[in-house]
MARBA-3410 file (N, C-alpha, C, O; in Angstrom, 1 decimal):
273
192.4,103.2,105.9,192.1,104.6,106.3,191.2,104.5,107.5,190.1,103.9,107.5 ~ 191.6,105.2,108.5,190.8,105.3,109.8,190.0,106.6,109.7,190.5,107.7,109.6 ~ 188.6,106.4,109.9,187.7,107.6,109.7,186.9,107.7,111.0,186.4,106.8,111.6 ~ 186.9,109.0,111.5,186.1,109.4,112.7,184.9,110.1,112.2,185.0,111.0,111.3 ~ 183.7,109.8,112.7,182.4,110.5,112.3,181.7,111.0,113.6,181.6,110.2,114.5
181.3,112.2,113.6,180.6,112.8,114.7,179.3,113.5,114.2,179.5,114.5,113.5 ~ 178.2,113.1,114.7,176.9,113.8,114.4,176.0,113.5,115.6,175.8,112.4,115.9 ~ 175.4,114.5,116.2,174.5,114.3,117.3,173.1,113.8,117.0,172.3,113.7,117.9 ~ 172.9,113.5,115.7,171.6,112.9,115.3,171.9,111.6,114.7,172.8,111.4,113.8 ~ 171.2,110.6,115.1,171.5,109.2,114.7,171.3,108.9,113.3,172.1,108.4,112.6
170.1,109.4,112.7,169.8,109.0,111.3,170.9,109.6,110.3,171.4,108.9,109.5 ~ 171.2,110.9,110.5,172.3,111.5,109.6,173.6,110.8,109.7,174.3,110.6,108.8 ~ 173.9,110.4,111.0,175.2,109.7,111.2,175.2,108.3,110.5,176.1,107.9,109.9 ~ 174.1,107.6,110.6,174.0,106.3,110.0,174.0,106.4,108.5,174.6,105.6,107.8 ~ 173.3,107.4,107.9,173.3,107.7,106.5,174.6,108.0,106.0,175.0,107.5,104.9
175.4,108.8,106.7,176.7,109.2,106.2,177.6,108.0,106.3,178.4,107.8,105.4 ~ 177.5,107.2,107.4,178.4,106.0,107.5,178.1,105.0,106.3,179.0,104.5,105.8 ~ 176.8,104.9,106.0,176.5,104.0,104.9,177.0,104.5,103.5,177.5,103.7,102.7 ~ 176.9,105.8,103.4,177.4,106.4,102.1,178.9,106.3,102.0,179.4,105.9,100.9 ~ 179.7,106.5,103.1,181.1,106.4,103.0,181.6,105.0,102.8,182.5,104.7,102.1
180.9,104.1,103.5,181.2,102.6,103.3,181.0,102.2,101.9,181.7,101.3,101.4 ~ 180.0,102.8,101.2,179.8,102.5,99.8,180.9,102.8,98.9,181.2,102.1,97.9 ~ 181.6,104.0,99.2,182.6,104.4,98.2,184.0,104.1,98.8,185.0,104.1,98.0 ~ 184.1,103.8,100.1,185.4,103.5,100.7,185.3,102.2,101.5,185.4,102.3,102.7 ~ 185.0,101.1,100.8,184.7,99.9,101.6,185.8,99.3,102.5,185.5,98.5,103.4
187.1,99.8,102.3,188.2,99.3,103.1,188.4,100.2,104.3,189.3,99.9,105.1 ~ 187.7,101.2,104.5,187.9,102.2,105.6,187.4,101.6,106.9,186.4,100.9,106.9 ~ 188.1,101.9,108.0,187.6,101.6,109.3,186.9,102.9,109.9,187.5,103.9,110.0 ~ 185.6,102.8,110.2,184.8,103.9,110.5,184.4,103.8,112.0,183.8,102.8,112.4 ~ 184.6,104.8,112.8,184.2,104.9,114.2,183.3,106.1,114.3,183.7,107.2,114.1
182.0,105.9,114.7,181.1,107.0,114.8,180.7,107.3,116.2,180.6,106.4,117.1 ~ 180.4,108.6,116.5,179.9,109.0,117.8,178.8,110.0,117.6,178.8,110.8,116.7 ~ 177.9,110.0,118.6,176.8,111.0,118.6,177.1,112.2,119.6,176.5,113.2,119.6 ~ 178.1,111.9,120.5,178.5,112.9,121.5,179.9,113.4,121.1,180.9,112.6,121.2 ~ 180.1,114.7,120.9,181.5,115.2,120.6,182.5,114.9,121.7,183.6,114.6,121.4
182.0,115.0,122.9,182.9,114.7,124.1,183.5,113.3,124.0,184.6,113.0,124.4 ~ 182.6,112.3,123.7,183.0,110.9,123.6,184.0,110.7,122.4,185.0,109.9,122.6 ~ 183.8,111.4,121.3,184.7,111.3,120.2,186.1,111.9,120.6,187.1,111.3,120.3 ~ 186.1,113.0,121.4,187.4,113.6,121.8,188.1,112.6,122.8,189.3,112.5,122.7 ~ 187.3,112.0,123.7,187.9,111.1,124.6,188.6,109.9,123.9,189.7,109.4,124.2
187.9,109.4,122.8,188.4,108.3,122.0,189.7,108.7,121.4,190.6,107.9,121.4 ~ 189.8,109.9,120.8,191.0,110.3,120.1,192.1,110.5,121.1,193.3,110.2,120.9 ~ 191.8,111.0,122.3,192.8,111.2,123.3,193.4,109.9,123.8,194.6,109.8,123.9 ~ 192.5,108.9,124.0,193.0,107.6,124.4,193.9,107.0,123.3,194.9,106.3,123.6 ~ 193.5,107.1,122.0,194.3,106.6,120.9,195.7,107.2,120.9,196.7,106.6,120.6
195.7,108.5,121.2,197.0,109.3,121.2,197.9,108.8,122.4,199.1,108.6,122.2 ~ 197.3,108.6,123.5,198.0,108.1,124.7,198.5,106.7,124.5,199.6,106.4,125.0 ~ 197.7,105.8,123.9,198.1,104.4,123.8,198.9,104.1,122.5,199.4,103.0,122.4 ~ 199.1,105.1,121.7,199.9,104.9,120.5,199.1,104.2,119.4,199.7,103.6,118.5 ~ 197.8,104.2,119.5,196.9,103.5,118.6,196.9,104.3,117.2,197.4,105.4,117.2
196.4,103.6,116.2,196.4,104.3,114.9,195.5,105.5,115.0,194.4,105.5,115.5 ~ 196.0,106.6,114.6,195.3,107.9,114.6,194.2,107.9,113.5,194.4,107.3,112.5 ~ 193.2,108.7,113.7,192.2,108.8,112.6,192.8,109.7,111.5,193.4,110.7,111.8 ~ 192.7,109.2,110.3,193.3,110.0,109.1,192.3,111.1,108.7,192.7,112.1,108.2 ~ 191.0,110.9,109.0,190.0,111.8,108.5,188.9,111.8,109.4,188.5,110.8,110.0
188.3,113.0,109.7,187.1,113.2,110.6,186.0,113.9,109.8,186.2,115.0,109.3 ~ 184.8,113.3,109.8,183.6,113.9,109.3,182.9,114.5,110.5,182.5,113.7,111.3 ~ 182.7,115.8,110.5,182.2,116.4,111.7,180.9,117.3,111.3,181.0,118.1,110.4 ~ 179.8,117.0,112.0,178.7,117.9,111.9,179.0,119.2,112.6,179.8,119.2,113.5 ~ 178.5,120.3,112.1,178.9,121.6,112.7,178.0,122.0,113.9,178.5,122.3,114.9
176.7,121.9,113.7,175.8,122.3,114.8,175.5,121.1,115.7,174.7,120.2,115.3 ~ 176.1,121.0,116.8,175.9,119.9,117.8,175.8,120.5,119.2,176.4,121.6,119.5 ~ 175.0,119.8,120.0,174.9,120.3,121.4,176.1,120.1,122.2,176.8,119.1,122.1 ~ 176.4,121.0,123.1,177.6,120.9,124.0,178.9,121.3,123.4,179.6,122.1,124.1 ~ 179.2,120.9,122.2,180.4,121.3,121.6,180.1,121.3,120.1,179.7,120.3,119.5
180.4,122.4,119.4,180.1,122.4,117.9,181.2,121.7,117.2,182.3,121.4,117.7 ~ 181.0,121.4,115.9,182.0,120.7,115.1,183.2,121.6,114.9,184.3,121.0,114.8 ~ 183.0,122.9,114.9,184.2,123.8,114.8,185.1,123.7,116.0,186.3,123.7,115.9 ~ 184.5,123.7,117.2,185.2,123.6,118.4,185.9,122.2,118.5,187.1,122.1,118.9 ~ 185.2,121.2,118.1,185.8,119.8,118.1,187.0,119.7,117.2,188.0,119.1,117.5
186.9,120.3,116.0,187.9,120.3,115.0,189.2,121.0,115.6,190.3,120.4,115.4 ~ 189.0,122.1,116.3,190.2,122.8,116.9,190.9,121.8,117.9,192.1,121.8,118.0 ~ 190.1,121.1,118.7,190.7,120.2,119.7,191.4,119.0,119.1,192.4,118.6,119.5 ~ 190.8,118.5,118.0,191.4,117.4,117.3,192.7,117.8,116.7,193.7,117.0,116.7 ~ 192.8,119.0,116.2,194.0,119.5,115.5,195.1,119.7,116.6,196.3,119.7,116.3
194.7,120.0,117.8,195.7,120.1,118.9,196.3,118.8,119.2,197.5,118.7,119.7 ~ 195.6,117.7,119.0,196.1,116.4,119.3,196.9,115.8,118.1,198.0,115.3,118.2 ~ 196.2,115.9,116.9,196.8,115.5,115.6,196.8,116.6,114.6,195.8,116.9,114.0 ~ 197.9,117.3,114.5,198.0,118.5,113.7,197.6,118.3,112.2,197.1,119.2,111.6 ~ 197.8,117.1,111.7,197.6,116.8,110.3,196.4,115.9,110.1,196.3,115.2,109.0
195.4,116.0,111.0,194.2,115.2,110.7,193.4,116.0,109.7,193.3,117.2,109.7 ~ 192.8,115.3,108.7,192.0,115.9,107.7,190.5,116.0,108.3,190.0,115.1,108.9 ~ 190.0,117.2,108.1,188.6,117.5,108.6,187.7,117.8,107.4,188.0,118.6,106.6 ~ 186.6,117.1,107.4,185.5,117.4,106.4,184.3,117.7,107.2,183.8,116.8,108.0 ~ 183.7,118.9,107.1,182.5,119.3,107.8,181.3,118.9,107.0,181.3,119.0,105.8
180.3,118.4,107.7,179.0,118.1,107.1,177.9,119.0,107.8,177.9,119.0,109.0 ~ 177.1,119.6,107.0,176.1,120.5,107.6,174.9,120.7,106.6,175.0,120.5,105.4 ~ 173.8,121.2,107.2,172.7,121.6,106.4,172.7,123.1,106.1,171.7,123.6,105.5 ~ 173.7,123.8,106.6,173.8,125.2,106.5,175.1,125.7,105.8,176.1,125.1,106.0 ~ 175.0,126.8,105.0,176.2,127.2,104.3,176.9,128.3,105.0,178.0,128.7,104.5
176.4,128.9,106.0,177.0,130.1,106.6,178.3,129.9,107.4,178.9,130.8,107.8 ~ 178.6,128.6,107.6,179.8,128.3,108.4,181.0,128.0,107.5,182.1,127.7,108.0 ~ 180.9,128.2,106.2,182.0,127.8,105.3,183.2,128.6,105.6,184.3,128.0,105.6 ~ 183.1,129.9,105.8,184.3,130.7,106.0,185.1,130.2,107.3,186.3,130.1,107.3 ~ 184.3,130.0,108.4,184.9,129.5,109.6,185.5,128.1,109.4,186.6,127.8,110.0
184.9,127.3,108.6,185.4,125.9,108.4,186.7,126.0,107.7,187.7,125.3,108.1 ~ 186.8,126.8,106.6,188.1,126.8,105.9,189.2,127.6,106.6,190.4,127.4,106.3 ~ 188.8,128.4,107.6,189.8,129.1,108.4,190.5,128.1,109.3,191.6,128.3,109.8 ~ 189.9,126.9,109.5,190.5,125.8,110.3,191.2,124.8,109.3,191.7,123.8,109.8 ~ 191.4,125.3,108.1,192.1,124.5,107.1,191.4,123.1,106.9,192.1,122.1,106.8
190.1,123.2,106.8,189.4,122.0,106.5,189.6,121.4,105.1,189.9,122.2,104.2 ~ 189.5,120.1,104.9,189.7,119.5,103.6,188.4,119.5,102.8,188.4,119.3,101.6 ~ 187.2,119.8,103.5,186.0,119.8,102.7,184.9,120.3,103.5,184.9,120.4,104.8 ~ 183.8,120.7,102.9,182.6,121.3,103.5,181.4,120.8,102.7,181.1,121.3,101.6 ~ 180.8,119.7,103.2,179.7,119.0,102.4,178.4,119.3,102.9,178.1,119.3,104.1
177.5,119.7,102.0,176.1,119.9,102.4,175.3,118.6,102.5,175.5,117.7,101.7 ~ 174.5,118.5,103.6,173.6,117.3,103.7,172.4,117.4,102.8,172.0,118.5,102.5 ~ 171.9,116.2,102.3,172.5,114.9,102.5,173.7,114.7,101.6,173.7,115.1,100.5 ~ 174.7,114.1,102.2,176.0,113.9,101.5,175.9,112.7,100.6,175.5,111.6,100.9 ~ 176.4,112.9,99.3,176.4,111.9,98.3,177.7,111.2,98.3,178.8,111.7,98.7
177.8,110.0,97.7,179.0,109.3,97.5,180.0,110.0,96.7,181.2,110.0,96.9 ~ 179.5,110.6,95.6,180.4,111.4,94.7,181.0,112.5,95.4,182.2,112.8,95.2 ~ 180.3,113.2,96.3,180.9,114.3,97.1,181.9,113.8,98.0,183.0,114.5,98.2 ~ 181.7,112.7,98.6,182.7,112.1,99.5,184.0,111.8,98.7,185.1,112.1,99.2 ~ 183.9,111.1,97.6,185.0,110.8,96.8,185.8,112.0,96.3,187.0,112.0,96.4
185.1,113.0,95.9,185.8,114.2,95.5,186.6,114.9,96.6,187.7,115.3,96.5 ~ 185.9,114.9,97.8,186.6,115.5,99.0,187.8,114.7,99.4,188.9,115.3,99.7 ~ 187.7,113.4,99.3,188.8,112.5,99.7,190.0,112.6,98.7,191.2,112.5,99.1 ~ 189.6,112.9,97.4,190.7,113.0,96.4,191.5,114.3,96.6,192.6,114.5,96.1 ~ 190.9,115.3,97.4,191.5,116.6,97.6,191.8,116.9,99.1,191.7,118.0,99.5
192.2,115.8,99.8,192.5,116.0,101.2,193.7,117.0,101.4,194.6,117.0,100.6 ~ 193.6,117.8,102.4,194.7,118.7,102.6,196.0,118.0,102.9,197.1,118.3,102.5 ~ 195.9,116.9,103.7,197.1,116.1,104.1,196.9,114.7,103.4,196.1,113.9,103.9 ~ 197.6,114.5,102.4,197.5,113.2,101.6,197.9,112.0,102.4,198.8,112.1,103.3 ~ 197.2,110.9,102.2,197.5,109.7,102.9,198.6,108.9,102.1,198.5,108.8,100.8
199.5,108.3,102.7,200.6,107.6,102.0,200.1,106.5,101.2,200.6,106.2,100.1 ~ 199.1,105.8,101.7,198.6,104.6,100.9,197.1,104.9,100.4,196.4,103.9,100.2 ~ 196.8,106.1,100.3,195.4,106.5,100.0,194.9,105.8,98.7,193.8,105.2,98.7 ~ 195.7,105.8,97.6,195.2,105.2,96.4,195.4,103.7,96.4,194.6,103.0,95.8 ~ 196.5,103.2,97.0,196.7,101.8,97.0,195.7,101.0,97.8,195.5,99.8,97.5
195.2,101.6,98.8,194.3,100.8,99.7,192.9,100.7,99.2,192.1,99.9,99.6 ~ 192.5,101.5,98.1,191.2,101.5,97.6,191.0,100.2,96.9,191.8,99.8,96.0 ~ 189.9,99.5,97.1,189.6,98.2,96.5,189.3,98.4,95.0,188.7,99.4,94.6 ~ 189.9,97.5,94.2,189.7,97.5,92.8,188.4,96.7,92.4,188.0,96.7,91.3 ~ 187.9,96.1,93.4,186.7,95.2,93.2,185.5,96.1,93.0,185.4,97.2,93.5
184.5,95.5,92.4,183.2,96.1,92.4,182.6,96.0,93.8,182.6,95.0,94.4 ~ 182.0,97.1,94.2,181.4,97.1,95.5,179.9,97.4,95.3,179.5,98.4,94.7 ~ 179.0,96.6,96.0,177.6,96.8,95.8,177.0,97.1,97.2,177.2,96.4,98.2 ~ 176.1,98.1,97.2,175.4,98.5,98.4,173.9,98.1,98.2,173.3,98.6,97.2 ~ 173.4,97.2,99.0,172.0,96.8,98.8,171.1,97.3,100.0,169.9,97.4,99.9
171.8,97.5,101.1,171.0,98.0,102.3,170.7,99.5,102.1,171.6,100.3,101.8 ~ 169.4,99.8,102.4,169.0,101.1,102.0,168.6,101.1,100.5,167.9,100.2,100.1 ~ 169.1,102.0,99.7,168.9,102.0,98.3,170.0,101.2,97.6,171.1,101.1,98.2 ~ 169.7,100.7,96.5,170.7,99.9,95.7,171.7,100.9,95.0,171.3,101.8,94.3 ~ 173.0,100.7,95.2,174.0,101.5,94.5,175.2,100.5,94.2,175.4,99.5,94.9
175.9,100.8,93.1,177.0,100.0,92.7,178.2,100.9,92.3,178.0,101.9,91.6 ~ 179.4,100.5,92.8,180.6,101.3,92.6,181.7,100.5,91.9,181.9,99.3,92.3 ~ 182.4,101.1,91.0,183.5,100.5,90.3,184.7,101.3,90.7,184.8,102.4,90.3 ~ 185.7,100.6,91.3,186.9,101.3,91.8,186.6,102.6,92.6,187.2,103.6,92.4 ~ 185.6,102.5,93.4,185.2,103.6,94.3,184.3,104.6,93.7,183.9,105.5,94.4
184.0,104.5,92.4,183.2,105.5,91.7,181.8,104.9,91.4,181.7,103.8,90.8 ~ 180.7,105.7,91.6,179.4,105.1,91.3,179.2,104.9,89.8,179.6,105.8,89.0 ~ 178.7,103.8,89.4,178.4,103.5,88.0,177.2,104.4,87.6,176.2,104.5,88.3 ~ 177.3,105.0,86.4,176.2,105.8,85.9,175.5,105.1,84.7,176.1,104.6,83.8 ~ 174.2,105.0,84.9,173.4,104.2,83.9,172.5,105.2,83.1,171.9,106.1,83.6
172.5,105.0,81.8,171.7,105.9,80.9,170.2,105.5,81.0,169.4,106.3,80.8 ~ 169.9,104.3,81.5,168.6,103.8,81.7,168.5,103.2,83.1,169.2,102.4,83.4 ~ 167.5,103.7,83.8,167.3,103.2,85.2,166.9,101.8,85.2,167.1,101.1,86.2 ~ 166.2,101.3,84.2,165.8,99.9,84.1,167.0,99.0,84.0,167.0,97.9,84.4 ~ 168.1,99.5,83.4,169.4,98.7,83.3,169.9,98.5,84.7,170.4,97.5,85.0
169.9,99.6,85.5,170.4,99.5,86.9,169.5,98.5,87.7,170.0,97.8,88.5 ~ 168.2,98.6,87.4,167.3,97.7,88.1,167.5,96.3,87.7,167.4,95.4,88.6 ~ 167.8,96.0,86.5,168.1,94.7,86.0,169.3,94.1,86.7,169.3,93.0,87.2 ~ 170.4,94.9,86.8,171.6,94.5,87.5,171.3,94.3,89.0,171.8,93.3,89.6 ~ 170.5,95.1,89.6,170.1,94.9,91.0,169.4,93.6,91.2,169.7,92.9,92.2
168.5,93.2,90.3,167.8,91.9,90.5,168.8,90.8,90.4,168.7,89.8,91.1 ~ 169.7,90.8,89.4,170.7,89.8,89.2,171.6,89.6,90.5,172.0,88.5,90.8 ~ 171.9,90.8,91.0,172.8,90.7,92.2,172.0,90.1,93.4,172.6,89.3,94.2 ~ 170.7,90.4,93.5,169.9,89.8,94.6,169.9,88.3,94.4,169.8,87.6,95.4 ~ 169.9,87.8,93.1,169.8,86.4,92.8,171.1,85.7,93.1,171.2,84.4,93.0
172.2,86.4,93.4,173.4,85.9,93.9,174.0,84.8,93.0,174.4,83.7,93.4 ~ 174.1,85.0,91.7,174.8,84.1,90.8,173.8,83.1,90.1,174.3,82.4,89.2 ~ 172.6,83.1,90.5,171.6,82.1,89.9,171.3,82.5,88.5,171.2,83.7,88.2 ~ 171.3,81.6,87.5,171.0,81.9,86.2,169.5,82.2,86.1,168.6,81.5,86.5 ~ 169.2,83.4,85.5,167.8,83.8,85.4,167.4,83.8,83.9,168.1,84.3,83.1
166.2,83.3,83.6,165.7,83.4,82.2,165.3,84.8,81.9,165.0,85.6,82.7 ~ 165.4,85.1,80.6,164.9,86.4,80.1,163.5,86.6,80.5,163.1,87.8,80.9 ~ 162.6,85.6,80.4,161.2,85.8,80.8,161.0,86.1,82.3,160.2,86.9,82.6 ~ 161.9,85.5,83.1,161.8,85.8,84.5,162.1,87.2,84.8,161.5,87.9,85.6 ~ 163.2,87.7,84.2,163.7,89.1,84.4,162.6,90.1,83.9,162.3,91.1,84.6
162.1,89.8,82.7,161.0,90.7,82.2,159.8,90.8,83.1,159.3,91.9,83.3 ~ 159.4,89.6,83.6,158.3,89.6,84.5,158.5,90.4,85.8,157.6,91.0,86.3 ~ 159.7,90.4,86.3,160.1,91.1,87.5,160.1,92.6,87.3,159.5,93.3,88.1 ~ 160.9,93.0,86.4,161.2,94.5,86.3,160.1,95.2,85.5,160.1,96.5,85.6 ~ 159.3,94.5,84.8,158.1,95.2,84.2,156.8,94.8,84.8,155.7,95.2,84.3
156.9,94.1,85.9,155.7,93.7,86.7,154.5,93.2,85.9,154.6,92.1,85.3 ~ 153.5,94.0,85.9,152.2,93.5,85.3,152.1,93.6,83.8,151.1,93.2,83.2 ~ 153.1,94.1,83.1,153.0,94.3,81.7,153.1,92.9,81.0,153.8,92.1,81.4 ~ 152.3,92.7,79.9,152.3,91.5,79.2,153.6,91.3,78.4,154.2,92.3,77.9 ~ 154.1,90.1,78.3,155.4,89.8,77.7,155.2,89.7,76.2,155.1,88.7,75.6
155.2,90.9,75.6,155.0,91.0,74.1,156.3,91.0,73.4,157.4,91.1,74.0 ~ 156.3,90.9,72.1,157.5,91.0,71.3,158.1,92.3,71.4,159.4,92.5,71.4 ~ 157.3,93.4,71.6,157.8,94.8,71.7,158.6,94.9,73.0,159.7,95.5,73.1 ~ 158.1,94.2,74.1,158.7,94.3,75.4,160.0,93.5,75.4,161.0,93.9,76.0 ~ 160.0,92.3,74.7,161.2,91.5,74.5,162.3,92.3,73.8,163.5,92.2,74.1
161.9,93.1,72.8,162.9,93.9,72.1,163.4,95.0,73.0,164.6,95.3,72.9 ~ 162.6,95.6,73.8,163.0,96.6,74.8,164.0,96.0,75.7,165.0,96.6,76.1 ~ 163.8,94.7,76.1,164.7,94.0,77.0,166.1,93.8,76.4,167.1,93.9,77.1 ~ 166.1,93.4,75.1,167.3,93.2,74.4,168.2,94.5,74.4,169.4,94.5,74.6 ~ 167.5,95.6,74.2,168.2,96.9,74.2,168.7,97.2,75.6,169.8,97.8,75.7
167.9,96.8,76.6,168.3,97.1,78.0,169.6,96.3,78.3,170.5,96.8,79.0 ~ 169.7,95.0,77.8,170.8,94.2,78.0,172.1,94.8,77.4,173.2,94.8,77.9 ~ 171.9,95.3,76.2,173.0,95.9,75.5,173.5,97.2,76.2,174.7,97.4,76.3 ~ 172.6,97.9,76.8,172.9,99.1,77.5,173.7,98.7,78.8,174.6,99.4,79.1 ~ 173.2,97.7,79.5,173.9,97.3,80.7,175.3,96.8,80.4,176.2,97.1,81.1
175.4,96.0,79.3,176.7,95.5,78.9,177.7,96.6,78.6,178.9,96.6,78.9 ~ 177.2,97.6,77.9,178.0,98.8,77.5,178.4,99.5,78.8,179.6,100.0,78.8 ~ 177.5,99.7,79.7,177.9,100.4,80.9,179.0,99.7,81.7,180.0,100.3,82.2 ~ 178.8,98.4,81.9,179.8,97.6,82.6,181.2,97.6,81.9,182.2,97.7,82.5 ~ 181.1,97.5,80.5,182.3,97.5,79.8,183.1,98.8,79.8,184.3,98.8,79.9
182.4,99.9,79.8,183.0,101.2,79.9,183.7,101.4,81.2,184.7,102.2,81.3 ~ 183.3,100.7,82.2,183.9,100.8,83.5,185.0,99.7,83.7,185.6,99.7,84.8 ~ 185.1,98.9,82.7,186.1,97.8,82.8,185.7,96.7,83.7,186.6,96.0,84.3 ~ 184.4,96.5,84.0,184.0,95.5,84.9,182.9,94.5,84.3,182.1,93.9,85.0 ~ 183.0,94.4,83.0,182.0,93.5,82.3,182.2,92.1,82.6,181.4,91.2,82.2
183.3,91.7,83.3,183.6,90.3,83.6,182.7,89.8,84.8,182.7,88.6,85.1 ~ 181.9,90.7,85.4,181.0,90.2,86.4,179.7,89.7,85.9,178.9,89.2,86.6 ~ 179.5,89.8,84.6,178.2,89.6,83.9,178.4,88.4,82.9,179.3,88.5,82.1 ~ 177.5,87.4,83.0,177.6,86.3,82.0,176.2,86.1,81.4,175.2,86.3,82.0 ~ 176.3,85.8,80.1,175.0,85.5,79.3,175.2,84.2,78.6,176.2,83.8,78.1
174.1,83.4,78.7,174.0,82.2,77.9,172.7,82.3,77.1,172.0,83.3,77.2 ~ 172.4,81.3,76.3,171.2,81.3,75.5,170.0,81.4,76.4,169.5,80.5,77.0 ~ 169.4,82.6,76.4,168.1,82.8,77.1,168.3,83.0,78.6,167.3,83.0,79.3 ~ 169.6,83.0,79.1,169.8,83.1,80.5,170.9,84.1,80.8,171.7,84.5,80.0 ~ 170.8,84.7,82.0,171.8,85.7,82.4,172.0,85.6,83.9,171.1,85.2,84.7
173.2,86.0,84.3,173.6,86.0,85.8,174.8,86.9,86.0,175.5,87.3,85.1 ~ 175.0,87.2,87.3,176.3,87.9,87.6,177.2,86.8,88.3,176.7,85.8,88.8 ~ 178.5,87.1,88.4,179.4,86.2,89.1,179.7,86.8,90.5,180.5,87.8,90.6 ~ 179.1,86.3,91.6,179.2,86.9,92.9,180.6,87.0,93.4,180.9,87.8,94.3 ~ 181.5,86.1,93.0,182.9,86.1,93.5,183.7,87.3,93.1,184.7,87.6,93.6
183.2,88.0,92.1,183.9,89.1,91.5,183.5,90.4,92.1,184.0,91.5,91.8 ~ 182.6,90.4,93.1,182.1,91.7,93.7,182.1,91.5,95.2,182.0,90.4,95.7 ~ 182.2,92.7,95.9,181.9,92.7,97.3,180.5,93.3,97.5,180.1,94.2,96.8 ~ 179.8,92.7,98.4,178.4,93.1,98.5,177.9,92.9,100.0,178.2,91.9,100.6 ~ 177.2,93.9,100.5,176.8,93.8,101.9,175.8,92.7,102.1,175.8,92.1,103.2
174.9,92.4,101.1,174.0,91.3,101.2,174.7,90.0,101.3,174.4,89.2,102.2 ~ 175.7,89.8,100.5,176.5,88.5,100.5,177.2,88.3,101.9,177.2,87.2,102.4 ~ 177.8,89.4,102.4,178.4,89.4,103.7,177.4,89.1,104.8,177.7,88.3,105.7 ~ 176.3,89.6,104.7,175.2,89.4,105.7,174.8,87.9,105.7,174.8,87.2,106.7 ~ 174.6,87.3,104.5,174.2,85.9,104.3,175.4,85.0,104.8,175.1,83.8,105.1
176.6,85.5,104.7,177.7,84.7,105.2,178.0,84.9,106.7,179.0,84.5,107.2 ~ 177.0,85.6,107.4,177.1,85.8,108.8,178.2,86.7,109.2,178.8,86.6,110.3 ~ 178.6,87.7,108.4,179.6,88.7,108.7,179.0,89.6,109.7,178.0,90.3,109.4 ~ 179.6,89.8,110.9,179.0,90.6,112.0,178.8,92.1,111.6,177.8,92.7,111.9 ~ 179.9,92.6,110.9,179.8,94.0,110.5,178.6,94.2,109.5,177.9,95.2,109.6
178.4,93.3,108.6,177.3,93.4,107.6,176.0,93.3,108.3,175.0,94.0,108.0 ~ 175.9,92.4,109.3,174.6,92.2,110.0,174.3,93.5,110.7,173.1,93.9,110.8 ~ 175.3,94.2,111.3,175.0,95.4,112.0,174.7,96.6,111.1,174.0,97.5,111.5 ~ 175.1,96.5,109.8,174.8,97.5,108.9,173.3,97.5,108.4,172.8,98.5,108.0 ~ 172.7,96.3,108.5,171.3,96.2,108.0,170.4,96.9,109.1,170.4,96.5,110.2
169.6,97.8,108.6,168.8,98.6,109.5,167.3,98.4,109.1,166.5,99.3,109.4 ~ 167.0,97.4,108.3,165.6,97.1,108.0,165.2,97.5,106.6,164.0,97.4,106.2 ~ 166.1,98.0,105.8,165.8,98.4,104.4,166.8,97.7,103.4,168.0,97.6,103.7 ~ 166.2,97.1,102.4,167.0,96.4,101.4,166.5,96.8,100.0,165.3,96.6,99.6 ~ 167.4,97.4,99.1,167.0,97.8,97.8,165.6,98.5,97.8,164.7,98.1,97.1
165.6,99.6,98.7,164.3,100.2,99.0,163.5,100.7,97.8,162.3,100.9,97.9 ~ 164.2,101.0,96.7,163.5,101.6,95.6,162.8,100.6,94.7,162.1,101.0,93.7 ~ 163.0,99.3,95.0,162.4,98.3,94.1,161.3,97.5,94.9,161.7,96.9,95.9 ~ 160.1,97.4,94.4,159.0,96.7,95.1,159.3,95.2,95.2,158.9,94.6,96.1 ~ 159.9,94.7,94.1,160.2,93.2,94.1,161.2,92.8,95.2,161.3,91.6,95.4
161.9,93.7,95.8,162.9,93.3,96.8,162.2,93.2,98.2,162.9,92.8,99.2 ~ 160.9,93.4,98.3,160.3,93.4,99.6,160.3,92.0,100.3,160.5,91.9,101.5 ~ 160.2,90.9,99.5,160.2,89.6,100.0,161.6,89.2,100.6,161.7,88.6,101.7 ~ 162.7,89.7,99.9,164.0,89.4,100.5,164.2,90.3,101.7,164.8,89.8,102.7 ~ 163.7,91.5,101.7,163.8,92.3,102.9,163.1,91.7,104.1,163.6,91.7,105.2
162.0,91.1,103.9,161.2,90.4,105.0,162.1,89.2,105.5,162.1,89.0,106.7 ~ 162.7,88.5,104.6,163.6,87.4,105.0,164.8,87.9,105.8,165.1,87.3,106.8 ~ 165.4,89.0,105.4,166.5,89.5,106.2,166.1,90.0,107.6,166.8,89.8,108.5 ~ 164.9,90.6,107.6,164.4,91.1,108.9,164.2,89.9,109.9,164.5,89.9,111.0 ~ 163.6,88.8,109.3,163.4,87.6,110.1,164.7,87.0,110.6,164.7,86.5,111.8
165.7,87.1,109.8,167.0,86.5,110.2,167.7,87.3,111.4,168.5,86.8,112.1 ~ 167.3,88.6,111.5,167.9,89.4,112.6,167.2,89.3,113.9,167.6,89.9,114.9 ~ 166.0,88.6,113.9,165.2,88.5,115.1,165.6,87.3,115.9,165.1,87.0,117.0
END
């Protein structure tokens, strides 16, 4: 899937790109901050016979040319391009749907909102479902998120999600129960009550993974636990393997919601200098 993104503000554009990459890891995304440059890019693609964009995420309020104006011009070039508008304002909804838009998403855009919009595109893609990766996809840059078959995993306990995040950061290394307890409960003493809480957390994590059909990424031995990195795609692993796209995606934040990830973040920052 070829995706075009246009927003005249850098941070919202980067945030949207990261969100879409999280739920559509196989998509090719081209972003612009200037609507005129995006239009020139599409015109060149049309003239050269290059692959047309299947979908365009357009901010509505932009300087020089609004998203609504850009959408009209894009449709003149590619009549069946899917348009999804992103905005912080609701008053443009009527105008957006008058252009036969496939979606109208309020900022900040969530991964779930993107998936729902893509599932209901006005012009279906021939290989839309087949191209979606069946692999587990993990986003560690920015906040930690994990997706199974393109859908975010839902955890009944946030500590279970944090446990999985730590194991993913350890990239397949076997971690002892005591190590994990010390990390995710920080300064709390390792009492029998806390160990019992940890056992319930492990059961909860196993149940969550099993319900999504991805429990094969998780292994347990006597007193040890790990994930199998070969069974998932992960921006951190791609970065460490010197993948250029992954290196460019790193913007200085790694699993930002977890304090124990700060040391790894410092290491990643050092590698980019």
